[in-house]
TORKOL-4160 file (C-alpha; in steps of 0.2 Angstrom, whole numbers, padded with zeros to 4 digits, m for minus):
242
<pt num="1" X="m0294" Y="m0656" Z="m0210"/>
<pt num="2" X="m0298" Y="m0639" Z="m0217"/>
<pt num="3" X="m0301" Y="m0626" Z="m0202"/>
<pt num="4" X="m0310" Y="m0610" Z="m0206"/>
<pt num="5" X="m0322" Y="m0597" Z="m0197"/>
<pt num="6" X="m0337" Y="m0607" Z="m0205"/>
<pt num="7" X="m0328" Y="m0622" Z="m0195"/>
<pt num="8" X="m0341" Y="m0631" Z="m0184"/>
<pt num="9" X="m0330" Y="m0632" Z="m0165"/>
<pt num="10" X="m0338" Y="m0648" Z="m0159"/>
<pt num="11" X="m0335" Y="m0656" Z="m0177"/>
<pt num="12" X="m0318" Y="m0651" Z="m0172"/>
<pt num="13" X="m0317" Y="m0658" Z="m0154"/>
<pt num="14" X="m0325" Y="m0671" Z="m0162"/>
<pt num="15" X="m0314" Y="m0676" Z="m0173"/>
<pt num="16" X="m0293" Y="m0670" Z="m0163"/>
<pt num="17" X="m0300" Y="m0671" Z="m0143"/>
<pt num="18" X="m0282" Y="m0660" Z="m0142"/>
<pt num="19" X="m0290" Y="m0645" Z="m0151"/>
<pt num="20" X="m0299" Y="m0644" Z="m0135"/>
<pt num="21" X="m0282" Y="m0637" Z="m0126"/>
<pt num="22" X="m0283" Y="m0623" Z="m0140"/>
<pt num="23" X="m0302" Y="m0616" Z="m0138"/>
<pt num="24" X="m0301" Y="m0618" Z="m0116"/>
<pt num="25" X="m0285" Y="m0607" Z="m0119"/>
<pt num="26" X="m0298" Y="m0593" Z="m0128"/>
<pt num="27" X="m0310" Y="m0597" Z="m0119"/>
<pt num="28" X="m0324" Y="m0604" Z="m0132"/>
<pt num="29" X="m0334" Y="m0619" Z="m0123"/>
<pt num="30" X="m0332" Y="m0632" Z="m0135"/>
<pt num="31" X="m0344" Y="m0642" Z="m0126"/>
<pt num="32" X="m0360" Y="m0638" Z="m0119"/>
<pt num="33" X="m0359" Y="m0623" Z="m0135"/>
<pt num="34" X="m0350" Y="m0634" Z="m0147"/>
<pt num="35" X="m0363" Y="m0632" Z="m0159"/>
<pt num="36" X="m0356" Y="m0615" Z="m0167"/>
<pt num="37" X="m0343" Y="m0607" Z="m0179"/>
<pt num="38" X="m0326" Y="m0601" Z="m0175"/>
<pt num="39" X="m0331" Y="m0586" Z="m0183"/>
<pt num="40" X="m0348" Y="m0585" Z="m0170"/>
<pt num="41" X="m0339" Y="m0590" Z="m0154"/>
<pt num="42" X="m0322" Y="m0579" Z="m0158"/>
<pt num="43" X="m0338" Y="m0562" Z="m0165"/>
<pt num="44" X="m0337" Y="m0555" Z="m0148"/>
<pt num="45" X="m0317" Y="m0557" Z="m0141"/>
<pt num="46" X="m0305" Y="m0542" Z="m0143"/>
<pt num="47" X="m0297" Y="m0553" Z="m0154"/>
<pt num="48" X="m0299" Y="m0561" Z="m0171"/>
<pt num="49" X="m0300" Y="m0579" Z="m0176"/>
<pt num="50" X="m0284" Y="m0580" Z="m0186"/>
<pt num="51" X="m0274" Y="m0584" Z="m0172"/>
<pt num="52" X="m0285" Y="m0597" Z="m0167"/>
<pt num="53" X="m0283" Y="m0608" Z="m0183"/>
<pt num="54" X="m0267" Y="m0606" Z="m0183"/>
<pt num="55" X="m0262" Y="m0615" Z="m0167"/>
<pt num="56" X="m0283" Y="m0626" Z="m0173"/>
<pt num="57" X="m0273" Y="m0632" Z="m0189"/>
<pt num="58" X="m0254" Y="m0634" Z="m0177"/>
<pt num="59" X="m0262" Y="m0647" Z="m0166"/>
<pt num="60" X="m0271" Y="m0656" Z="m0179"/>
<pt num="61" X="m0256" Y="m0658" Z="m0190"/>
<pt num="62" X="m0248" Y="m0665" Z="m0175"/>
<pt num="63" X="m0241" Y="m0682" Z="m0177"/>
<pt num="64" X="m0248" Y="m0692" Z="m0161"/>
<pt num="65" X="m0252" Y="m0711" Z="m0158"/>
<pt num="66" X="m0259" Y="m0708" Z="m0139"/>
<pt num="67" X="m0276" Y="m0701" Z="m0145"/>
<pt num="68" X="m0293" Y="m0713" Z="m0145"/>
<pt num="69" X="m0304" Y="m0709" Z="m0160"/>
<pt num="70" X="m0320" Y="m0708" Z="m0153"/>
<pt num="71" X="m0330" Y="m0703" Z="m0169"/>
<pt num="72" X="m0323" Y="m0723" Z="m0174"/>
<pt num="73" X="m0333" Y="m0732" Z="m0159"/>
<pt num="74" X="m0347" Y="m0741" Z="m0161"/>
<pt num="75" X="m0363" Y="m0730" Z="m0154"/>
<pt num="76" X="m0365" Y="m0746" Z="m0141"/>
<pt num="77" X="m0349" Y="m0746" Z="m0135"/>
<pt num="78" X="m0346" Y="m0728" Z="m0135"/>
<pt num="79" X="m0362" Y="m0728" Z="m0122"/>
<pt num="80" X="m0352" Y="m0742" Z="m0109"/>
<pt num="81" X="m0336" Y="m0730" Z="m0112"/>
<pt num="82" X="m0344" Y="m0714" Z="m0106"/>
<pt num="83" X="m0356" Y="m0725" Z="m0092"/>
<pt num="84" X="m0339" Y="m0733" Z="m0087"/>
<pt num="85" X="m0327" Y="m0720" Z="m0086"/>
<pt num="86" X="m0336" Y="m0703" Z="m0083"/>
<pt num="87" X="m0352" Y="m0707" Z="m0074"/>
<pt num="88" X="m0340" Y="m0718" Z="m0062"/>
<pt num="89" X="m0328" Y="m0703" Z="m0060"/>
<pt num="90" X="m0344" Y="m0691" Z="m0056"/>
<pt num="91" X="m0350" Y="m0703" Z="m0042"/>
<pt num="92" X="m0333" Y="m0705" Z="m0035"/>
<pt num="93" X="m0328" Y="m0689" Z="m0037"/>
<pt num="94" X="m0344" Y="m0680" Z="m0029"/>
<pt num="95" X="m0341" Y="m0693" Z="m0011"/>
<pt num="96" X="m0320" Y="m0683" Z="m0012"/>
<pt num="97" X="m0325" Y="m0666" Z="m0015"/>
<pt num="98" X="m0340" Y="m0662" Z="m0003"/>
<pt num="99" X="m0332" Y="m0667" Z="0012"/>
<pt num="100" X="m0314" Y="m0658" Z="0008"/>
<pt num="101" X="m0326" Y="m0641" Z="m0001"/>
<pt num="102" X="m0336" Y="m0642" Z="0018"/>
<pt num="103" X="m0320" Y="m0642" Z="0027"/>
<pt num="104" X="m0312" Y="m0626" Z="0020"/>
<pt num="105" X="m0328" Y="m0618" Z="0020"/>
<pt num="106" X="m0329" Y="m0619" Z="0041"/>
<pt num="107" X="m0310" Y="m0616" Z="0042"/>
<pt num="108" X="m0309" Y="m0603" Z="0028"/>
<pt num="109" X="m0328" Y="m0597" Z="0022"/>
<pt num="110" X="m0324" Y="m0580" Z="0035"/>
<pt num="111" X="m0310" Y="m0574" Z="0026"/>
<pt num="112" X="m0317" Y="m0579" Z="0009"/>
<pt num="113" X="m0334" Y="m0579" Z="0010"/>
<pt num="114" X="m0339" Y="m0587" Z="m0010"/>
<pt num="115" X="m0332" Y="m0603" Z="m0005"/>
<pt num="116" X="m0351" Y="m0604" Z="0004"/>
<pt num="117" X="m0356" Y="m0599" Z="m0013"/>
<pt num="118" X="m0346" Y="m0616" Z="m0021"/>
<pt num="119" X="m0351" Y="m0625" Z="m0011"/>
<pt num="120" X="m0368" Y="m0622" Z="m0013"/>
<pt num="121" X="m0366" Y="m0623" Z="m0031"/>
<pt num="122" X="m0358" Y="m0637" Z="m0029"/>
<pt num="123" X="m0368" Y="m0648" Z="m0019"/>
<pt num="124" X="m0384" Y="m0642" Z="m0032"/>
<pt num="125" X="m0374" Y="m0649" Z="m0047"/>
<pt num="126" X="m0371" Y="m0665" Z="m0038"/>
<pt num="127" X="m0386" Y="m0666" Z="m0036"/>
<pt num="128" X="m0393" Y="m0663" Z="m0049"/>
<pt num="129" X="m0380" Y="m0674" Z="m0060"/>
<pt num="130" X="m0384" Y="m0686" Z="m0049"/>
<pt num="131" X="m0402" Y="m0690" Z="m0056"/>
<pt num="132" X="m0395" Y="m0683" Z="m0073"/>
<pt num="133" X="m0385" Y="m0697" Z="m0074"/>
<pt num="134" X="m0397" Y="m0711" Z="m0069"/>
<pt num="135" X="m0409" Y="m0705" Z="m0084"/>
<pt num="136" X="m0395" Y="m0710" Z="m0094"/>
<pt num="137" X="m0391" Y="m0725" Z="m0089"/>
<pt num="138" X="m0410" Y="m0733" Z="m0086"/>
<pt num="139" X="m0417" Y="m0725" Z="m0101"/>
<pt num="140" X="m0408" Y="m0717" Z="m0115"/>
<pt num="141" X="m0392" Y="m0727" Z="m0114"/>
<pt num="142" X="m0401" Y="m0743" Z="m0114"/>
<pt num="143" X="m0413" Y="m0735" Z="m0129"/>
<pt num="144" X="m0396" Y="m0733" Z="m0141"/>
<pt num="145" X="m0393" Y="m0748" Z="m0137"/>
<pt num="146" X="m0408" Y="m0755" Z="m0144"/>
<pt num="147" X="m0404" Y="m0744" Z="m0160"/>
<pt num="148" X="m0387" Y="m0751" Z="m0164"/>
<pt num="149" X="m0396" Y="m0769" Z="m0161"/>
<pt num="150" X="m0411" Y="m0764" Z="m0174"/>
<pt num="151" X="m0397" Y="m0759" Z="m0187"/>
<pt num="152" X="m0387" Y="m0773" Z="m0185"/>
<pt num="153" X="m0401" Y="m0787" Z="m0186"/>
<pt num="154" X="m0412" Y="m0778" Z="m0200"/>
<pt num="155" X="m0424" Y="m0774" Z="m0188"/>
<pt num="156" X="m0435" Y="m0759" Z="m0186"/>
<pt num="157" X="m0433" Y="m0746" Z="m0175"/>
<pt num="158" X="m0436" Y="m0753" Z="m0156"/>
<pt num="159" X="m0452" Y="m0748" Z="m0144"/>
<pt num="160" X="m0445" Y="m0733" Z="m0133"/>
<pt num="161" X="m0453" Y="m0727" Z="m0118"/>
<pt num="162" X="m0445" Y="m0712" Z="m0119"/>
<pt num="163" X="m0452" Y="m0706" Z="m0137"/>
<pt num="164" X="m0438" Y="m0702" Z="m0149"/>
<pt num="165" X="m0421" Y="m0701" Z="m0147"/>
<pt num="166" X="m0418" Y="m0681" Z="m0153"/>
<pt num="167" X="m0433" Y="m0678" Z="m0140"/>
<pt num="168" X="m0426" Y="m0685" Z="m0126"/>
<pt num="169" X="m0408" Y="m0681" Z="m0129"/>
<pt num="170" X="m0414" Y="m0661" Z="m0131"/>
<pt num="171" X="m0419" Y="m0662" Z="m0113"/>
<pt num="172" X="m0403" Y="m0672" Z="m0109"/>
<pt num="173" X="m0393" Y="m0655" Z="m0120"/>
<pt num="174" X="m0403" Y="m0644" Z="m0110"/>
<pt num="175" X="m0396" Y="m0651" Z="m0092"/>
<pt num="176" X="m0377" Y="m0652" Z="m0098"/>
<pt num="177" X="m0379" Y="m0633" Z="m0102"/>
<pt num="178" X="m0386" Y="m0629" Z="m0083"/>
<pt num="179" X="m0371" Y="m0638" Z="m0077"/>
<pt num="180" X="m0360" Y="m0629" Z="m0089"/>
<pt num="181" X="m0367" Y="m0612" Z="m0082"/>
<pt num="182" X="m0366" Y="m0617" Z="m0064"/>
<pt num="183" X="m0346" Y="m0625" Z="m0067"/>
<pt num="184" X="m0342" Y="m0604" Z="m0077"/>
<pt num="185" X="m0349" Y="m0599" Z="m0060"/>
<pt num="186" X="m0339" Y="m0610" Z="m0048"/>
<pt num="187" X="m0323" Y="m0604" Z="m0059"/>
<pt num="188" X="m0326" Y="m0587" Z="m0060"/>
<pt num="189" X="m0330" Y="m0586" Z="m0042"/>
<pt num="190" X="m0313" Y="m0596" Z="m0038"/>
<pt num="191" X="m0303" Y="m0585" Z="m0049"/>
<pt num="192" X="m0300" Y="m0602" Z="m0062"/>
<pt num="193" X="m0296" Y="m0612" Z="m0045"/>
<pt num="194" X="m0282" Y="m0601" Z="m0039"/>
<pt num="195" X="m0280" Y="m0602" Z="m0021"/>
<pt num="196" X="m0277" Y="m0584" Z="m0013"/>
<pt num="197" X="m0261" Y="m0584" Z="m0001"/>
<pt num="198" X="m0269" Y="m0591" Z="0014"/>
<pt num="199" X="m0274" Y="m0605" Z="0008"/>
<pt num="200" X="m0269" Y="m0624" Z="0018"/>
<pt num="201" X="m0266" Y="m0640" Z="0008"/>
<pt num="202" X="m0282" Y="m0645" Z="0009"/>
<pt num="203" X="m0290" Y="m0627" Z="m0001"/>
<pt num="204" X="m0277" Y="m0630" Z="m0015"/>
<pt num="205" X="m0280" Y="m0649" Z="m0015"/>
<pt num="206" X="m0299" Y="m0645" Z="m0014"/>
<pt num="207" X="m0295" Y="m0634" Z="m0027"/>
<pt num="208" X="m0287" Y="m0643" Z="m0041"/>
<pt num="209" X="m0302" Y="m0657" Z="m0038"/>
<pt num="210" X="m0313" Y="m0644" Z="m0045"/>
<pt num="211" X="m0305" Y="m0641" Z="m0057"/>
<pt num="212" X="m0301" Y="m0659" Z="m0062"/>
<pt num="213" X="m0321" Y="m0663" Z="m0060"/>
<pt num="214" X="m0324" Y="m0649" Z="m0074"/>
<pt num="215" X="m0311" Y="m0654" Z="m0086"/>
<pt num="216" X="m0320" Y="m0672" Z="m0087"/>
<pt num="217" X="m0336" Y="m0664" Z="m0086"/>
<pt num="218" X="m0331" Y="m0655" Z="m0102"/>
<pt num="219" X="m0324" Y="m0671" Z="m0110"/>
<pt num="220" X="m0337" Y="m0680" Z="m0104"/>
<pt num="221" X="m0353" Y="m0669" Z="m0111"/>
<pt num="222" X="m0341" Y="m0668" Z="m0129"/>
<pt num="223" X="m0342" Y="m0683" Z="m0131"/>
<pt num="224" X="m0361" Y="m0686" Z="m0130"/>
<pt num="225" X="m0367" Y="m0669" Z="m0136"/>
<pt num="226" X="m0355" Y="m0668" Z="m0151"/>
<pt num="227" X="m0353" Y="m0689" Z="m0154"/>
<pt num="228" X="m0366" Y="m0699" Z="m0147"/>
<pt num="229" X="m0382" Y="m0689" Z="m0147"/>
<pt num="230" X="m0380" Y="m0683" Z="m0166"/>
<pt num="231" X="m0376" Y="m0699" Z="m0171"/>
<pt num="232" X="m0391" Y="m0708" Z="m0162"/>
<pt num="233" X="m0403" Y="m0697" Z="m0170"/>
<pt num="234" X="m0395" Y="m0703" Z="m0185"/>
<pt num="235" X="m0397" Y="m0720" Z="m0184"/>
<pt num="236" X="m0413" Y="m0718" Z="m0177"/>
<pt num="237" X="m0419" Y="m0708" Z="m0191"/>
<pt num="238" X="m0414" Y="m0723" Z="m0205"/>
<pt num="239" X="m0422" Y="m0734" Z="m0194"/>
<pt num="240" X="m0440" Y="m0740" Z="m0200"/>
<pt num="241" X="m0455" Y="m0739" Z="m0189"/>
<pt num="242" X="m0466" Y="m0752" Z="m0188"/>
């Protein structure tokens, strides 16, 4: 893979997810804002793109057998993977993080008032994400599976209750953007999840859980924004309409 200033960030990560760690190191959003070139992403940064490109090339040329080639997944299989891996993770971790976060707010909130804002933002995210995942599971993903079935059988585009995939996906991406912005704020409020010196064990565990939650969300959104969604729109456009 040739990488230069005109290379698309989302496409690079879609081809090799290990490059995500390099973009994260340089503070470049590869999931919600993945549809940018390297040159565009680096335009407002003090350092140029040269070192970033060198590190990306090193990662790409590394030999490894432990990566999953999500680009090769059939779309229905990818939707199943996202639902069973990332959707379940979100539901489970919301239930785990919420009481931990509430506890450290009660104990440490007076000395660290930013925790109250972190809790408010996380609870907003928990509610919005839960609704968002249900829309994907009940509306969008079944339609994507219908598109795959139609393509395999040589049928026309299936009937839809969501309009077009492109239109519905645009709304999903807006919601992804909102979550990305929300967690950027949480990360900033917590000093990139760095516990203060007076943090107790629960405080430290909660910050680690929040950081892991954001990391999983990045991978989750990347799989949808950069692989599942564009391929679904492309498939829909190829199918004839009755």
